[in-house]
LUMPASE-475444 format. One record per residue (C-alpha): residue in one letter; x, y, z. Coordinates in nm, 3 decimals. Layout:
N
  aa        x        y        z
   A        X        Y        Z
...
end
This chain:
179
  aa        x        y        z
   M    0.000    0.000    0.000
   W    0.294    0.235    0.067
   A    0.438    0.167   -0.279
   A    0.111    0.269   -0.446
   P    0.226    0.616   -0.566
   R    0.534    0.477   -0.745
   E    0.345    0.175   -0.877
   M    0.061    0.386   -1.009
   R    0.287    0.631   -1.193
   G    0.505    0.352   -1.330
   Y    0.221    0.131   -1.452
   L    0.014    0.413   -1.597
   D    0.307    0.588   -1.770
   N    0.438    0.263   -1.919
   L    0.095    0.156   -2.036
   R    0.029    0.499   -2.183
   S    0.356    0.497   -2.380
   E    0.296    0.140   -2.506
   L   -0.057    0.219   -2.620
   Y    0.040    0.540   -2.798
   G    0.336    0.363   -2.959
   E    0.107    0.092   -3.095
   R   -0.146    0.350   -3.212
   D    0.125    0.540   -3.399
   Y    0.254    0.219   -3.555
   F   -0.090    0.122   -3.684
   K   -0.151    0.474   -3.818
   A    0.174    0.457   -4.013
   A    0.108    0.101   -4.131
   T   -0.241    0.176   -4.261
   R   -0.116    0.498   -4.420
   S    0.166    0.314   -4.599
   S   -0.071    0.040   -4.714
   R   -0.293    0.302   -4.878
   S   -0.008    0.487   -5.048
   K    0.053    0.423   -5.413
   G    0.427    0.494   -5.395
   K    0.717    0.298   -5.538
   G    0.722    0.054   -5.247
   V    0.551   -0.281   -5.243
   S    0.184   -0.218   -5.179
   R   -0.009   -0.461   -4.964
   S   -0.302   -0.642   -5.108
   H   -0.650   -0.601   -4.962
   H   -0.642   -0.918   -4.750
   D   -0.297   -0.835   -4.609
   I   -0.431   -0.526   -4.433
   G   -0.714   -0.715   -4.258
   P   -0.513   -0.831   -3.954
   L   -0.372   -0.481   -3.909
   K   -0.721   -0.332   -3.903
   L   -0.833   -0.584   -3.641
   L   -0.532   -0.512   -3.424
   N   -0.584   -0.137   -3.471
   D   -0.944   -0.169   -3.354
   S   -0.824   -0.365   -3.051
   V   -0.573   -0.091   -2.966
   K   -0.847    0.174   -2.994
   H   -1.065   -0.027   -2.756
   L   -0.775   -0.071   -2.512
   M   -0.699    0.302   -2.523
   H   -1.060    0.382   -2.441
   T   -1.051    0.139   -2.148
   F   -0.717    0.281   -2.031
   K   -0.851    0.636   -2.031
   K   -1.145    0.529   -1.816
   L   -0.913    0.355   -1.569
   E   -0.665    0.644   -1.563
   E   -0.922    0.920   -1.517
   P   -0.955    0.907   -1.133
   F   -0.579    0.962   -1.095
   L   -0.539    1.263   -1.328
   K   -0.513    1.619   -1.198
   D   -0.714    1.756   -1.489
   P   -0.929    1.476   -1.626
   P   -1.008    1.523   -1.995
   S   -1.358    1.620   -2.094
   R   -1.579    1.364   -2.265
   K   -1.516    1.530   -2.601
   E   -1.136    1.503   -2.554
   M   -1.170    1.134   -2.467
   D   -1.356    1.060   -2.789
   V   -1.148    1.270   -3.026
   E   -0.771    1.225   -3.016
   K   -0.655    1.503   -3.245
   S   -0.385    1.652   -3.026
   E   -0.071    1.461   -2.943
   P   -0.082    1.380   -2.572
   S    0.212    1.380   -2.339
   L    0.352    1.037   -2.264
   R    0.372    1.125   -1.895
   G    0.047    1.179   -1.713
   D   -0.002    1.461   -1.465
   Y   -0.130    1.262   -1.167
   L   -0.277    1.366   -0.834
   D   -0.085    1.323   -0.513
   M   -0.175    0.995   -0.348
   S   -0.432    1.019   -0.071
   L   -0.579    0.731    0.124
   G   -0.886    0.731   -0.103
   L   -0.670    0.721   -0.417
   R   -0.466    0.436   -0.271
   Y   -0.786    0.241   -0.220
   I   -0.900    0.317   -0.579
   W   -0.554    0.213   -0.703
   L   -0.569   -0.119   -0.520
   R   -0.910   -0.185   -0.678
   T   -0.805   -0.087   -1.034
   K   -0.453   -0.237   -1.030
   P   -0.568   -0.583   -1.150
   D   -0.754   -0.418   -1.441
   I   -0.444   -0.215   -1.531
   M   -0.227   -0.528   -1.520
   S   -0.478   -0.715   -1.737
   L   -0.474   -0.425   -1.983
   A   -0.092   -0.438   -1.992
   S   -0.113   -0.809   -2.067
   D   -0.356   -0.740   -2.353
   V   -0.120   -0.478   -2.498
   T    0.167   -0.727   -2.483
   R   -0.045   -0.984   -2.665
   I   -0.128   -0.732   -2.940
   Q    0.241   -0.643   -2.973
   M    0.329   -1.010   -3.017
   R    0.062   -1.050   -3.286
   R    0.190   -0.739   -3.464
   V    0.548   -0.867   -3.456
   A    0.430   -1.205   -3.588
   F    0.240   -1.032   -3.870
   D    0.542   -0.816   -3.959
   T    0.772   -1.118   -3.949
   G    0.540   -1.308   -4.183
   S    0.526   -1.011   -4.421
   V    0.904   -0.978   -4.426
   L    0.946   -1.352   -4.476
   S    0.702   -1.343   -4.766
   A    0.891   -1.053   -4.925
   I    1.222   -1.236   -4.883
   H    1.081   -1.548   -5.051
   S    0.950   -1.336   -5.336
   V    1.291   -1.176   -5.387
   E    1.455   -1.520   -5.365
   R    1.226   -1.656   -5.638
   S    1.301   -1.353   -5.857
   L    1.675   -1.400   -5.809
   Q    1.648   -1.770   -5.890
   D    1.458   -1.689   -6.211
   F    1.723   -1.433   -6.300
   D    1.999   -1.684   -6.231
   D    1.829   -1.947   -6.449
   R    1.792   -1.700   -6.735
   L    2.155   -1.593   -6.701
   W    2.272   -1.955   -6.717
   S    2.063   -2.027   -7.025
   L    2.196   -1.713   -7.194
   E    2.552   -1.810   -7.107
   E    2.497   -2.163   -7.244
   H    2.357   -2.022   -7.563
   L    2.648   -1.782   -7.612
   L    2.939   -1.995   -7.493
   G    2.860   -2.356   -7.531
   E    2.692   -2.638   -7.350
   K    2.679   -2.728   -6.985
   L    2.763   -3.087   -6.910
   E    2.667   -3.295   -6.608
   D    2.969   -3.184   -6.405
   G    2.837   -2.827   -6.413
   K    3.119   -2.687   -6.623
   I    3.052   -2.510   -6.947
   Y    3.241   -2.633   -7.251
   V    3.280   -2.389   -7.535
   K    3.168   -2.503   -7.875
   R    3.394   -2.381   -8.145
   R    3.202   -2.254   -8.436
   Y    3.382   -2.250   -8.766
   P    3.255   -2.053   -9.056
   D    3.104   -2.258   -9.336
   R    3.363   -2.262   -9.619
   S    3.168   -2.429   -9.886
end
C-alpha cells in the first residue's frame, strides 16, 4: 500500500507509452498500405489483420482512459476522450496519493495489469504479422533471383557452349562454313 504512488505512476506511464506507440505504428502502417508509392503495396487481405489489431488498440486506449481518469489532476472532458486530435504527453499529470486514491488504485490495479497483458499480446501479434510479411517478401525476392539466375545460365549456355553434367561449361567452337 505504501508503494502505491510509485506503482501507479510507473504502470500508468508505461501503459500509456505502449498504447500510444502501438497507435502510432498502426496509423503509419495503414497509411503506408494506402499509399501508391514505389514501395511494395499490400493487397487487400494483407491489411485485414492490421485493421483488427488497430481496432483492438483503440478499444484498449478507451478502457485505459477510463481507468486512468480518477488519478489525473485535470481529467479530460468527454469530447477530448472521444477525439484524439492533439498529441498527448507520454507522462500523465497525476494527483498526489491520498488514502482514497490508494484504495482506488488497489481496486483498479488488477484491471491495469490485465490491460498491460492485452497490450503485450497485441504487440506479439503485430510482430508475428510483420515477421510473416518480411518472410514473404524475402521469398518473393529469392524466387526472382532464382529466375534471374536461371535466365543468365541459359543465356551463357547459348552464347558460350553447352553445360555438361559436371556443371562446367564447354565452349563449342564454331567454324565458318567454307563451302
